[in-house]
C-alpha positions as CSV (number, residue, x, y, z in Angstrom):
1,X,16.9,9.8,19.9
2,X,17.5,13.4,20.6
3,X,14.4,15.5,19.6
4,X,14.9,17.8,16.7
5,X,13.7,21.4,17.0
6,X,10.5,21.8,15.1
7,X,6.8,22.5,15.6
8,X,5.0,20.9,18.5
9,X,3.1,17.8,17.6
10,X,-0.2,16.5,18.9
11,X,-2.3,13.4,18.4
12,X,-4.2,13.3,15.1
13,X,-7.3,12.4,17.2
14,X,-7.4,16.1,18.4
15,X,-8.6,17.0,14.9
16,X,-12.0,16.2,13.4
17,X,-12.2,13.9,10.4
18,X,-13.0,16.9,8.2
19,X,-9.9,18.7,9.5
20,X,-7.7,15.7,8.9
21,X,-9.1,15.3,5.4
22,X,-8.4,18.9,4.6
23,X,-4.8,18.7,6.0
24,X,-4.1,15.4,4.2
25,X,-5.2,16.9,0.9
26,X,-3.1,20.0,1.5
27,X,0.0,17.9,2.2
28,X,-0.4,15.9,-1.0
29,X,-1.7,18.6,-3.3
30,X,1.7,19.1,-5.1
31,X,3.0,15.6,-4.5
32,X,4.8,13.7,-7.3
33,X,1.5,11.7,-7.7
34,X,-1.2,14.1,-6.4
35,X,-3.6,12.4,-3.9
36,X,-6.9,13.6,-2.7
37,X,-9.4,11.8,-0.4
38,X,-13.1,12.5,0.4
39,X,-14.6,12.2,3.8
40,X,-15.8,8.7,3.1
41,X,-12.5,7.8,1.5
42,X,-10.7,9.0,4.7
43,X,-12.9,6.8,6.9
44,X,-12.2,3.8,4.7
45,X,-8.4,4.4,4.9
46,X,-8.6,4.6,8.7
47,X,-10.6,1.4,8.9
48,X,-8.9,-0.6,6.2
49,X,-5.3,0.1,7.2
50,X,-5.8,0.3,11.0
51,X,-4.7,3.9,11.3
52,X,-4.4,4.8,15.0
53,X,-5.4,8.4,15.3
54,X,-4.2,8.7,18.9
55,X,-0.7,7.4,17.9
56,X,-0.6,9.4,14.7
57,X,0.8,12.9,14.9
58,X,-0.1,16.3,13.4
59,X,1.9,19.5,13.7
60,X,0.1,21.8,16.1
61,X,0.5,24.7,13.7
62,X,-1.3,22.7,11.0
63,X,1.7,22.3,8.8
64,X,1.9,18.5,8.5
65,X,0.9,15.1,9.5
66,X,2.2,11.6,10.0
67,X,-0.2,8.7,10.2
68,X,0.6,5.4,11.9
69,X,-1.1,2.1,11.3
70,X,-0.7,-0.6,14.0
71,X,-1.2,-4.3,13.8
72,X,0.2,-6.2,16.8
73,X,3.9,-5.4,16.9
74,X,4.0,-4.1,13.4
75,X,3.5,-0.5,12.3
76,X,3.1,1.3,9.0
77,X,3.5,5.0,8.1
78,X,0.2,5.5,6.3
79,X,1.0,9.0,5.0
80,X,3.5,11.6,6.0
81,X,4.0,15.1,4.6
82,X,4.2,18.8,5.1
83,X,2.2,21.4,3.4
84,X,3.8,23.6,0.7
85,X,5.4,26.6,2.3
86,X,6.1,24.7,5.5
87,X,8.9,22.5,4.4
88,X,12.6,22.6,5.2
89,X,11.9,23.7,8.7
90,X,12.3,20.4,10.5
91,X,8.6,19.6,10.5
92,X,8.9,16.3,8.8
93,X,11.6,15.1,11.2
94,X,9.6,16.3,14.2
95,X,6.6,14.4,13.0
96,X,8.5,11.2,12.3
97,X,10.3,11.3,15.6
98,X,7.0,11.8,17.4
99,X,5.4,9.0,15.4
100,X,8.3,6.6,16.2
101,X,8.1,7.5,19.9
102,X,4.4,6.6,19.9
103,X,5.2,3.3,18.1
104,X,7.7,2.4,20.9
105,X,5.1,3.3,23.6
106,X,2.8,0.8,22.0
107,X,5.4,-2.0,21.8
108,X,5.7,-1.8,18.0
109,X,8.9,-3.5,17.0
110,X,9.0,-2.7,13.3
111,X,7.8,0.3,11.4
112,X,7.5,0.1,7.6
113,X,6.8,2.7,4.9
114,X,6.8,3.3,1.2
115,X,8.4,6.3,-0.5
116,X,8.5,7.2,-4.2
117,X,12.0,6.6,-5.7
118,X,12.2,10.2,-6.9
119,X,11.4,11.7,-3.4
120,X,15.1,12.1,-2.5
121,X,14.5,14.5,0.5
122,X,12.1,12.0,2.2
123,X,14.4,9.1,1.5
124,X,17.3,10.9,3.1
125,X,15.1,11.8,6.1
126,X,14.0,8.2,6.6
127,X,17.5,6.8,6.3
128,X,18.8,9.3,8.8
129,X,16.1,8.0,11.2
130,X,17.3,4.4,10.8
131,X,15.1,3.1,8.0
132,X,16.6,0.7,5.5
133,X,15.5,-0.1,2.0
134,X,13.9,-3.6,1.9
135,X,12.6,-3.9,-1.7
136,X,11.3,-2.1,-4.7
137,X,7.5,-2.0,-5.2
138,X,5.8,-1.1,-8.5
139,X,2.4,0.2,-9.4
140,X,1.2,-1.2,-12.8
141,X,-1.9,-0.2,-14.8
142,X,-3.1,-2.1,-17.9
143,X,-5.8,-0.9,-20.3
144,X,-5.2,-3.0,-23.4
145,X,-7.1,-6.3,-23.5
146,X,-5.2,-9.6,-23.0
147,X,-5.9,-13.0,-24.7
148,X,-7.9,-15.2,-22.4
149,X,-5.8,-17.5,-20.3
150,X,-6.4,-20.8,-18.4
151,X,-7.4,-19.2,-15.1
152,X,-10.8,-19.8,-13.6
153,X,-12.8,-18.1,-10.9
154,X,-12.8,-19.7,-7.4
155,X,-13.9,-18.6,-3.9
156,X,-11.8,-15.7,-2.7
157,X,-11.3,-17.2,0.7
158,X,-9.9,-20.4,-0.9
159,X,-7.5,-18.3,-3.0
160,X,-6.4,-16.3,0.0
161,X,-5.7,-19.4,2.1
162,X,-3.6,-20.9,-0.7
163,X,-1.7,-17.7,-1.2
164,X,-1.0,-17.4,2.6
165,X,0.4,-20.9,2.7
166,X,3.0,-20.2,-0.1
167,X,3.9,-16.6,0.5
168,X,7.6,-16.2,0.6
169,X,7.6,-12.6,1.8
170,X,5.1,-10.4,3.6
171,X,2.6,-8.5,1.5
172,X,2.9,-4.7,1.5
173,X,0.6,-3.3,4.2
174,X,-2.0,-2.1,1.8
175,X,-2.4,-5.7,0.5
176,X,-1.8,-7.9,3.4
177,X,-4.6,-10.2,4.6
178,X,-6.0,-7.8,7.2
179,X,-6.3,-5.0,4.6
180,X,-7.7,-7.2,1.9
181,X,-10.5,-8.5,4.1
182,X,-11.7,-5.0,4.6
183,X,-11.8,-4.0,0.9
184,X,-15.3,-5.5,0.1
185,X,-18.2,-3.1,0.0
186,X,-21.9,-3.8,-1.0
187,X,-21.8,-5.0,-4.6
188,X,-18.0,-5.2,-4.6
189,X,-17.0,-8.6,-3.2
190,X,-13.5,-10.1,-3.3
191,X,-13.1,-12.4,-6.2
192,X,-10.6,-15.3,-6.5
193,X,-8.8,-16.9,-9.4
194,X,-6.8,-20.1,-9.8
195,X,-4.6,-21.7,-12.5
196,X,-4.1,-25.5,-12.6
197,X,-1.6,-27.6,-14.4
198,X,-2.0,-31.4,-14.6
199,X,-4.7,-31.1,-11.9
200,X,-2.5,-29.2,-9.5
201,X,-3.1,-25.6,-8.5
202,X,0.0,-23.6,-9.6
203,X,-1.3,-20.1,-9.1
204,X,-4.0,-18.0,-7.3
205,X,-5.1,-14.4,-7.1
206,X,-7.5,-12.2,-5.2
207,X,-9.0,-9.2,-6.9
208,X,-11.8,-6.6,-6.5
209,X,-13.7,-4.7,-9.2
210,X,-14.8,-1.2,-8.5
211,X,-16.8,0.6,-11.2
212,X,-14.8,-0.3,-14.4
213,X,-11.5,-1.1,-12.8
214,X,-10.2,-4.4,-11.6
215,X,-7.5,-4.4,-9.0
216,X,-5.3,-7.3,-8.2
217,X,-4.8,-7.5,-4.4
218,X,-2.8,-10.6,-4.0
219,X,-1.1,-13.0,-6.5
220,X,1.1,-16.1,-5.8
221,X,2.4,-18.7,-8.1
222,X,4.0,-22.1,-7.3
223,X,5.1,-24.2,-10.2
224,X,7.7,-24.8,-12.9
225,X,6.3,-22.0,-15.1
226,X,5.6,-19.1,-12.8
227,X,5.5,-16.5,-15.6
228,X,2.9,-18.5,-17.5
229,X,0.7,-18.8,-14.4
230,X,1.0,-15.1,-13.7
231,X,0.0,-14.3,-17.3
232,X,-3.1,-16.3,-17.0
233,X,-4.1,-14.7,-13.7
234,X,-3.5,-11.2,-15.0
235,X,-5.5,-11.9,-18.2
236,X,-8.5,-13.2,-16.2
237,X,-8.5,-10.2,-13.9
238,X,-8.1,-7.8,-16.8
239,X,-11.3,-9.3,-18.3
240,X,-13.3,-8.1,-15.3
241,X,-12.8,-4.4,-16.0
242,X,-11.8,-1.8,-18.5
243,X,-8.5,-1.5,-16.8
244,X,-6.4,-3.6,-14.5
245,X,-4.2,-2.2,-11.7
246,X,-1.8,-3.8,-9.3
247,X,-0.5,-1.7,-6.4
248,X,2.9,-2.1,-4.9
249,X,3.8,-5.5,-6.5
250,X,7.5,-6.4,-5.8
251,X,9.5,-5.5,-8.9
252,X,10.8,-9.1,-9.2
253,X,7.4,-10.8,-8.9
254,X,6.2,-12.9,-11.8
255,X,3.0,-10.8,-12.0
256,X,5.1,-7.6,-12.5
257,X,7.0,-9.4,-15.4
258,X,3.7,-10.5,-16.9
259,X,2.2,-6.9,-16.8
260,X,5.4,-5.4,-18.2
261,X,5.4,-8.0,-21.0
262,X,1.8,-7.1,-21.7
263,X,2.6,-3.4,-22.2
264,X,1.2,-2.2,-18.9
265,X,2.1,1.3,-17.7
266,X,4.5,1.7,-14.7
267,X,2.6,4.4,-12.8
268,X,5.0,4.6,-9.9
269,X,8.0,2.9,-8.3
270,X,8.5,3.0,-4.6
271,X,11.1,1.8,-2.1
272,X,9.7,-0.2,0.9
273,X,11.7,0.8,3.9
274,X,11.7,-0.7,7.4
275,X,13.0,0.3,10.9
276,X,13.3,-2.2,13.8
């Protein structure tokens, strides 16, 4: 890949956590879905998603950043952007090219990312760098109550093991097993759910409750009536909080259909993209 003229990039590790937090918040201040992180939130992101600060890149002039998570031979772009006023100058391309070079140095064979469907400039950049669209991921939020279903609470490790044995496609990075196991905090344990039919488990879910919001982290169903099982799991998880959220669920997943049917709000739609 021929380097593209743009600002010099340096490892994100050359900045302090406070500087990275400030830069991250500047980059996403006017995003389609504005994002802000606190110092503690930043440290949680780095730990939970295996962000490698040495491999991640920032523009030396402070105009942008590209964060790289690494797990074995897989990599994930855990945030990439340029500050307002610094765009259309080749900064994003320079950051991504530097990030991909760092991934190759670390023997990463696949890099994945998510991008909002309305972010046409970013999609064009990623496609020009060899990324391809893999699937569509939705973010759902439900505040209205649901009728109680047939799901019951079980041990979260039991639910995760059952899900792992039946998973047809990898979970998005934010919800794969390594990420999920790092979600718990004091007073906020992982919680498991199951649905049974004729004595056989036909669905399971893992969720976490933070303040008044329940978040589904993983859901899998395996039976003749997948939508019915997904409905029951969503209803039980919704009962744990004032709202229920499911981040980056594949658009064709039964849980997405169950939430849509229940009147949930589609907060965002993203394309998952990958480059080998």
